[in-house]
PAFIGU-268154 format. One record per residue: chain; z, x, y of N, C-alpha, C in turn. Coordinates in pm, whole numbers, always signed. Layout:
BEGIN
(node A,(Z,X,Y),(Z,X,Y),(Z,X,Y))
...
END
This chain:
BEGIN
(node A,(+1990,-658,+1273),(+1847,-826,+1195),(+1916,-851,+1150))
(node A,(+1856,-1030,+1139),(+1933,-1099,+1025),(+1917,-1141,+903))
(node A,(+1917,-1120,+830),(+1903,-1077,+650),(+1825,-1268,+600))
(node A,(+1708,-1258,+503),(+1657,-1397,+472),(+1635,-1361,+358))
(node A,(+1756,-1386,+262),(+1715,-1368,+131),(+1533,-1481,+76))
(node A,(+1465,-1386,-17),(+1320,-1472,-64),(+1355,-1418,-212))
(node A,(+1307,-1486,-359),(+1318,-1438,-403),(+1142,-1380,-499))
(node A,(+1140,-1332,-565),(+1046,-1246,-563),(+1002,-1319,-721))
(node A,(+915,-1381,-792),(+830,-1292,-917),(+806,-1228,-956))
(node A,(+855,-1193,-1023),(+772,-1051,-1086),(+712,-1032,-1228))
(node A,(+629,-957,-1254),(+577,-943,-1414),(+654,-809,-1510))
(node A,(+694,-782,-1568),(+638,-724,-1675),(+665,-586,-1645))
(node A,(+517,-500,-1543),(+489,-428,-1505),(+542,-396,-1347))
(node A,(+518,-475,-1245),(+545,-477,-1142),(+767,-447,-1151))
(node A,(+828,-515,-1261),(+942,-503,-1286),(+995,-380,-1336))
(node A,(+940,-285,-1430),(+998,-154,-1452),(+942,-91,-1271))
(node A,(+833,-160,-1195),(+776,-14,-1075),(+965,-55,-970))
(node A,(+991,-177,-993),(+1097,-233,-916),(+1212,-162,-956))
(node A,(+1230,-142,-1067),(+1353,-106,-1141),(+1370,+70,-1076))
(node A,(+1270,+131,-1098),(+1251,+267,-1033),(+1276,+285,-846))
(node A,(+1287,+184,-783),(+1306,+182,-648),(+1443,+221,-615))
(node A,(+1455,+265,-513),(+1624,+309,-477),(+1647,+186,-412))
(node A,(+1575,+130,-320),(+1587,-11,-221),(+1437,-93,-172))
(node A,(+1450,-189,-327),(+1379,-243,-355),(+1298,-353,-164))
(node A,(+1422,-393,-105),(+1429,-493,-5),(+1332,-414,+138))
(node A,(+1379,-345,+110),(+1292,-211,+205),(+1159,-165,+191))
(node A,(+1147,-135,+58),(+1010,-121,+41),(+955,-265,+36))
(node A,(+958,-403,+64),(+885,-521,+62),(+856,-556,+232))
(node A,(+1004,-545,+280),(+988,-512,+366),(+863,-387,+491))
(node A,(+884,-254,+430),(+765,-154,+518),(+589,-210,+430))
(node A,(+613,-249,+266),(+457,-294,+274),(+420,-463,+323))
(node A,(+559,-484,+410),(+508,-659,+470),(+435,-553,+614))
(node A,(+547,-524,+656),(+481,-466,+810),(+326,-397,+793))
(node A,(+270,-310,+657),(+234,-273,+677),(+55,-368,+650))
(node A,(+130,-471,+548),(-17,-545,+531),(-52,-611,+701))
(node A,(+82,-656,+753),(+45,-753,+854),(-39,-653,+950))
(node A,(-11,-537,+977),(-73,-418,+1115),(-285,-435,+1051))
(node A,(-276,-494,+862),(-428,-526,+821),(-435,-632,+928))
(node A,(-326,-720,+953),(-409,-849,+997),(-392,-873,+1135))
(node A,(-458,-811,+1205),(-469,-769,+1366),(-320,-816,+1463))
(node A,(-245,-738,+1407),(-79,-698,+1455),(-94,-613,+1530))
(node A,(-51,-671,+1702),(-6,-564,+1773),(+127,-533,+1755))
(node A,(+134,-337,+1832),(+236,-322,+1859),(+299,-436,+1972))
(node A,(+437,-431,+1980),(+463,-519,+2093),(+555,-449,+2154))
(node A,(+553,-308,+2170),(+658,-221,+2232),(+534,-122,+2333))
(node A,(+621,-27,+2455),(+564,+1,+2520),(+430,+181,+2537))
(node A,(+319,+173,+2461),(+193,+261,+2455),(+159,+368,+2537))
(node A,(+359,+433,+2516),(+347,+541,+2684),(+390,+637,+2557))
(node A,(+379,+733,+2418),(+478,+824,+2391),(+372,+925,+2492))
(node A,(+462,+1007,+2560),(+451,+1192,+2602),(+267,+1161,+2617))
(node A,(+162,+1059,+2650),(+80,+1092,+2694),(-28,+1082,+2607))
(node A,(+29,+998,+2507),(-59,+905,+2409),(-62,+758,+2413))
(node A,(-181,+692,+2321),(-133,+546,+2329),(-43,+445,+2286))
(node A,(-12,+581,+2221),(+126,+482,+2131),(+191,+481,+2121))
(node A,(+329,+373,+2058),(+502,+414,+2067),(+548,+472,+1998))
(node A,(+642,+485,+2085),(+709,+575,+1991),(+738,+588,+1873))
(node A,(+701,+703,+1769),(+728,+780,+1622),(+873,+756,+1572))
(node A,(+1006,+701,+1642),(+1142,+747,+1631),(+1198,+632,+1650))
(node A,(+1129,+551,+1627),(+1183,+371,+1730),(+1208,+317,+1537))
(node A,(+1308,+251,+1534),(+1291,+222,+1381),(+1321,+33,+1372))
(node A,(+1242,-41,+1386),(+1176,-41,+1234),(+1025,+48,+1294))
(node A,(+992,+134,+1225),(+876,+194,+1228),(+738,+47,+1286))
(node A,(+640,+145,+1371),(+529,+22,+1405),(+389,+135,+1348))
(node A,(+426,-18,+1226),(+250,+118,+1161),(+157,+87,+1208))
(node A,(+178,-11,+1345),(-16,+6,+1363),(+1,+108,+1485))
(node A,(+42,+172,+1547),(+16,+270,+1568),(+84,+409,+1500))
(node A,(+162,+398,+1360),(+195,+524,+1325),(+154,+420,+1186))
(node A,(+11,+439,+1144),(-19,+381,+967),(+70,+453,+913))
(node A,(+64,+634,+894),(+103,+689,+777),(+261,+738,+784))
(node A,(+312,+609,+867),(+494,+624,+879),(+504,+765,+990))
(node A,(+665,+757,+981),(+717,+866,+1120),(+649,+948,+1097))
(node A,(+664,+1026,+1150),(+687,+1171,+1115),(+783,+1303,+1131))
(node A,(+896,+1235,+1177),(+988,+1324,+1176),(+977,+1370,+1355))
(node A,(+1117,+1317,+1348),(+1182,+1375,+1482),(+1166,+1608,+1517))
(node A,(+1121,+1631,+1409),(+1144,+1812,+1423),(+1010,+1838,+1424))
(node A,(+853,+1738,+1368),(+746,+1695,+1452),(+718,+1673,+1593))
(node A,(+780,+1572,+1650),(+782,+1521,+1733),(+785,+1583,+1853))
(node A,(+936,+1689,+1836),(+974,+1856,+1890),(+873,+1955,+1977))
(node A,(+813,+1977,+1738),(+671,+2084,+1792),(+615,+1997,+1880))
(node A,(+518,+1907,+1848),(+361,+1786,+1920),(+469,+1818,+2085))
(node A,(+563,+1854,+2142),(+636,+1888,+2239),(+643,+1940,+2296))
(node A,(+685,+2035,+2217),(+700,+2209,+2273),(+583,+2262,+2250))
(node A,(+472,+2252,+2175),(+362,+2316,+2201),(+234,+2244,+2266))
(node A,(+297,+2150,+2308),(+182,+2063,+2322),(+42,+2070,+2259))
(node A,(+88,+2014,+2145),(-29,+1972,+2018),(-87,+1836,+2021))
(node A,(-209,+1813,+1959),(-262,+1670,+1946),(-207,+1626,+1885))
(node A,(-211,+1449,+1909),(-186,+1361,+1786),(-211,+1346,+1705))
(node A,(-337,+1425,+1605),(-374,+1485,+1503),(-237,+1564,+1457))
(node A,(-227,+1639,+1500),(-31,+1727,+1435),(+44,+1633,+1324))
(node A,(+50,+1526,+1504),(+130,+1444,+1412),(+102,+1327,+1309))
(node A,(+16,+1322,+1324),(-121,+1228,+1189),(-88,+1271,+1076))
(node A,(-126,+1412,+1107),(-73,+1510,+937),(+65,+1578,+932))
(node A,(+132,+1555,+1006),(+351,+1532,+1012),(+348,+1391,+908))
(node A,(+311,+1307,+936),(+356,+1224,+874),(+267,+1155,+720))
(node A,(+160,+1258,+701),(+89,+1176,+635),(+180,+1286,+528))
(node A,(+254,+1374,+554),(+312,+1519,+469),(+451,+1445,+406))
(node A,(+478,+1381,+543),(+682,+1356,+538),(+643,+1248,+480))
(node A,(+528,+1104,+430),(+540,+986,+368),(+458,+979,+270))
(node A,(+462,+1111,+155),(+309,+1071,+94),(+398,+1008,-5))
(node A,(+500,+953,-46),(+544,+844,-115),(+535,+741,-64))
(node A,(+445,+678,+43),(+417,+579,+70),(+286,+490,+1))
(node A,(+257,+398,-21),(+166,+377,-102),(+76,+265,+12))
(node A,(-10,+420,-96),(-192,+372,+21),(-230,+214,-10))
(node A,(-186,+124,+135),(-202,-21,+128),(-389,-36,+144))
(node A,(-509,+89,+207),(-615,+38,+188),(-669,-50,+104))
(node A,(-734,-161,+112),(-791,-219,+3),(-716,-288,-88))
(node A,(-626,-279,-77),(-547,-363,-195),(-523,-463,-244))
(node A,(-586,-593,-113),(-553,-751,-113),(-757,-786,-124))
(node A,(-778,-655,-194),(-930,-680,-196),(-950,-735,-383))
(node A,(-1036,-854,-408),(-1036,-857,-560),(-1138,-777,-635))
(node A,(-1134,-705,-777),(-1228,-662,-797),(-1313,-764,-921))
(node A,(-1403,-751,-906),(-1480,-815,-1021),(-1557,-773,-1079))
(node A,(-1492,-862,-1216),(-1617,-716,-1282),(-1701,-810,-1322))
(node A,(-1861,-710,-1341),(-1955,-873,-1426),(-1948,-835,-1570))
(node A,(-1987,-928,-1548),(-2012,-990,-1706),(-2113,-956,-1765))
(node A,(-2134,-916,-1918),(-2258,-867,-1948),(-2329,-955,-2008))
(node A,(-2467,-869,-2014),(-2561,-1011,-2031),(-2559,-1060,-2167))
(node A,(-2506,-945,-2267),(-2526,-1049,-2387),(-2368,-1028,-2484))
(node A,(-2314,-1115,-2506),(-2129,-1067,-2630),(-2170,-915,-2661))
(node A,(-2059,-869,-2673),(-2086,-657,-2723),(-2095,-757,-2924))
(node A,(-2013,-802,-2921),(-2041,-872,-3108),(-2071,-994,-3119))
(node A,(-2071,-1052,-3216),(-2030,-1161,-3243),(-1961,-1209,-3251))
(node A,(-1888,-1379,-3246),(-1768,-1373,-3245),(-1753,-1447,-3448))
(node A,(-1584,-1403,-3460),(-1487,-1384,-3604),(-1558,-1446,-3680))
(node A,(-1579,-1573,-3684),(-1627,-1689,-3800),(-1804,-1666,-3811))
(node A,(-1869,-1612,-3719),(-2007,-1595,-3720),(-2004,-1460,-3811))
(node A,(-1913,-1357,-3776),(-1959,-1241,-3859),(-1881,-1263,-3951))
(node A,(-1785,-1302,-4042),(-1777,-1374,-4158),(-1906,-1445,-4222))
(node A,(-1952,-1562,-4138),(-2131,-1637,-4211),(-2168,-1509,-4241))
(node A,(-2232,-1462,-4129),(-2307,-1323,-4158),(-2269,-1256,-4321))
(node A,(-2162,-1212,-4249),(-2138,-1121,-4425),(-2191,-1181,-4552))
(node A,(-2091,-1323,-4504),(-2080,-1450,-4676),(-2268,-1453,-4710))
(node A,(-2347,-1476,-4588),(-2558,-1446,-4643),(-2600,-1362,-4675))
(node A,(-2538,-1224,-4628),(-2534,-1023,-4614),(-2503,-1043,-4820))
(node A,(-2448,-1129,-4867),(-2344,-1116,-4984),(-2471,-1144,-5069))
(node A,(-2508,-1305,-5088),(-2598,-1356,-5150),(-2738,-1321,-5174))
(node A,(-2748,-1260,-5089),(-2931,-1189,-5092),(-2926,-1038,-5207))
END
């Protein structure tokens, strides 16, 4: 895979989060893949993984369209095949294995706070005028 270098502007809080990540580029790529599936990105791989309608969860990079919780890992796939378990087992194992992944549900929705009907208090200068008037009474 060829590399394309991009520059990202971060605020102080997001910079401190990025500093704690072991591989920031990998994190950004994962977030972009996961964001893309929210925007109707289809899986380009064959969806014939062991009798399911999903692609192989062990192929890299992971397909977040078929595996939104990440890869369940090779041990879970072996157990799935050996015991004839349902696809829900792999989803559960993927959630356990990838609990560190950020939940991107609703990440792009802005929360708009309703403005209060009345201001909580009077302004600074109005409060000074009010104090002066109260003293002269």
